[in-house]
N, C-alpha and C positions, 0 to 999 in steps of 0.2 A: 504494499500499499504506499502511495507516495502522498506528500504533503498537499493539502487541498486549499491552502490560503491563496488568495488572488495574486499575491505578489510572487509566490514560488512558481505559479503557472504549471503545477504538475511536474515540477522539476525531478531530477533523478534521485535526489536524497529521500530515503524512506523515513517514514514517521518513527520507526523503531530507532534508526540512527539519530534523528533529532531528539527523541525522547531520552535516549541512553546518554547523549552528550551533546546538547546543543552548542554551537560554535558562534563566533563572531560573525560569521556569514549568515547565520540564521537570525541573530539579534539585529543585524543591520538590514535584513531583507525586507522588514515591515515597520512602520512606526509603532504599531501595537507591541511587537516583540521587543523593541527597544525600550518602550515604557515598562512593559511588565518585567523585563530583566534589569530594570533600575540602571539603564544606560550601559549595561554590560557587567554590573556588579554581581548580578545572579550567576555569572560564569565561574565564580570562584569555586575552586574544587573542593573547598571544605567550608562548611558553615555559611552557605550563601544568605540564609535568613538573617544571620547575625551581622554580616557585613551590609545587607540591605537596611537593617535598623541603623547602623551607624552612618549610613548614607544621609539619613534624615537630619543629622547634626549640621553639617554645613549647609544643607538647604534651609534649616530653621534659622541659623545664625546670619543667613543672607537675607531671608524674607522677613524675619520678625521685626527688625529696626526699621523697615521700609513701610510696613503696613499697619493701619490702625487695627485694633484687636478684632473688631467685627469683620473687617475686610480679611483678615488672616483666616478666621473661621469659614468665610465664604470660599476662599481658596482651597482650604482642606476639603470642604464639601465637593468642589469642582474636581480636585485631584482624586477623591473617592470614586466619583462617577466615570472619570477618565480611566481609573483602574479597573472598574467593572468591565468597560469595553476592552481594554487592552488585555486583561486576563481572559475574557471569553475568547477572543480572536486567538491569542497565543496558545491557550489550552486545547482549542480545536486544531490548530496546526501541529501541536506536539502530540495530540491524541491522549493527553493527560490534563484533566481539569485543573489540577493545582500542582503543577510541576514545581520541584524544589527550587529551581532557578528563577522562578517568578517572585520577585521580592518587592514589588511596588506595594503590595498590601502592607508589609512591614514598614516601608518608608512613610506611607499615608498615616498609618495608625500611630506610629511613634511621633510624627509631627503633631498629632493631636494631644499626645501625652505631653510633649515638651511645651505645648501652648499653655498648659495648666500648671506647670511646675516652675519654681523659682529658677532663674538663669544663673545657676551656680553649678560648678563641677560636681560637688557632692550630690545634690538633689538630681541632677541629670543622670549621674552614674547609678544612683539607686533607682531612678525610673527605668533606666535601660535594663538592669538586672531584673527588675519586676516584670517588665513587659516581656522580656525573653523567656522568663520562667512560665509565665501564663501562656505565651504563644507556643511553647514547646510541650508542656504537659496538658494543655487544653482541658482544664476542669469544666464540669457541666455548667452551663449549656454550650460551651465553646466546641467540644468534641462532638456533640450532637449535631450542631450546624455545619461542622467540618465534614462529617460523614453524609448528611443529607443534602446539603446545597452544593451541587457539583456543576457549577456554573461561575461566571465572572463575579456575580454578586456574592456568592458563597466564599469565593477566594478572599474578597475584600472584607466580608461580614465577620468571619471569625477573628480576624486581627483586630477588628473595632472592638469586639467583645473582650479580647486580651487587654487591649488599651484601657477599657472600662475597669476591669479588675485591677490593673496596676494603678489607676487613678484613684480608686477607692482605698487601696492600701496606703498610697502616698497622702491622701487626705487625712486618714486616721494618723499617720505618722506626723504630719504637720500639726495636727491638733494636740497630739501627745507631747511633741517636742516644744510647742509653743510658738 
């Protein structure tokens, strides 16, 4: 079976080859692939989700000083829906709804977390660890939605829930620490 995305035009690379190890060629072949793979960060051979989460830091540090808070939230919503589209297109091309190299979901969800935490190294590091923990272990209902929603929305949604869990713990820690 060959890739069916419009940009590949039924090229000679099989879906199994893409799913096993997508390449720069695949990432650059379609804007959705580039977005879903976080500009290529998802090609990291080890822990692409962790590197995708880290990608949110420079994006946040660039956007946050330039945007009013409500505008920043609107941008996050827009990036979420862009991710729904990019993940759906890329998942279909790979034959894997939530391929491990698709990291845009981590980027967007962690941008949301960063929006709500103090802009200090300690808080951001704690936020990073909590978000990754919840994204990896997928406590209920995250694991449920990860299993049931096999589309672009599902790819983005489970990470948004992980962000919510991280934000709850961060809020409790902020209240406790004063």
